[in-house]
N, C-alpha and C positions, 0 to 999 in steps of 0.2 A: 586647631593645630596641636597635636599631641607630640611633644618633644620625644617622648619615649618611643614613638613609632618610627622615628628616623632611623634608629639602629636596625630594626627589622627590615624597613624598606630599603636601606642601603645595600643589603645583601643580595636581593633579587629584583627589586623594582626601583624605578626612578622616583625620587622625592618630588612631590608636587606641592606647590604653594598657591593657595587660592587667595582671591581678593579678601574673602572673609577672614582668612588667617592674618593678613596684613592689617585689616581693620581691628582685629582683636589685639594684636601686638601694639598698634598705635594707641588704642584705648588704655591698655595697661601702662604704656609709657607716657600717657597723658599728652599725646601729640594730636593736634588738629590737622588732618590732611583732607584736602578737597579731592574731588573725583580724579582730576588729572594727576595729583600727587599719589593717590592710592594706586592708580594704574601704573605709574612710573615705578613706585616702590615695589609693587608686585613683580614687575618684570626684572628689576635690578636684584631684588632678594632671591628671586627664582634662579637668576643667572649665577649668583654666588653659591647657592645650594647645589646647582648643577656642577660648578667647578669643584666644590668639596666632594661631590659624588665621584667625579673623575679621579680625584686624588686617592680615593679608596681603592682604585684599581692598581695603584703602584705597589710593586713588590717591596715590602719593607722588612722582609726576613733578614735577621741579623743586624738590623739598624738599631742602635741604642737610642732610646727616647731622650729628648733634650727639651729644656724649657725655652731656649732661644736658638735661632739658626746660626747666630754668631756669638762668640764668647763676649760677655759684657761684665764689667766690673764697675760698681758704684756709679750708676747712671742717674743718680738723684741730683737735682740742682742745689745750689747754695741756698741756705735758709736765710733769705733777706726779706725785710719788711717791704710790703707793697701796699698800694691803695686797695681798700676793701671793695667788694661788689656793692653797688648801691642797693639800699634796702628794697626799693621797688622791684628791682631785677631779681633779687634773692627770693622775694615773696610771690613773684609773678605766676608760678605754676603750683603754688601751694593749694591743696584742697580747701583749707580753711585758714583764714587770717583775720586779725583785727586791725590790719594796716601797719602794725609795728612788729608783731610776733606771729609765729606759726601757732595755730590752735590745734591741739591734739587731745584725744579722749583721755580722761583720767583713768589710770590703771592701778593706782595705789589708793586704798581706802584711807581717808583722812581721820577716821575714828580710832 
């Protein structure tokens, strides 16, 4: 699935999403999807892309771009102390861990 191709496809052709595209995105997102979930996600994501494609047909000439559909001011929550995520849950999807910490490749030479 080449994201850059969506723009070109949007102009003349409909955007198609294959099961392989969904498998690749799931792999990149580190999601384990079974066959039924892959089929369902392919259908659902395809429907979303179809809707976005329909939106591209709307005449937006003279419409000023905006970040939100409604005016929002300071939508952040209060900064209050809450219980932390359990260590096991935080490390559950880590590519490498020692059981306590994330293990990452060294990028700075210690010498």
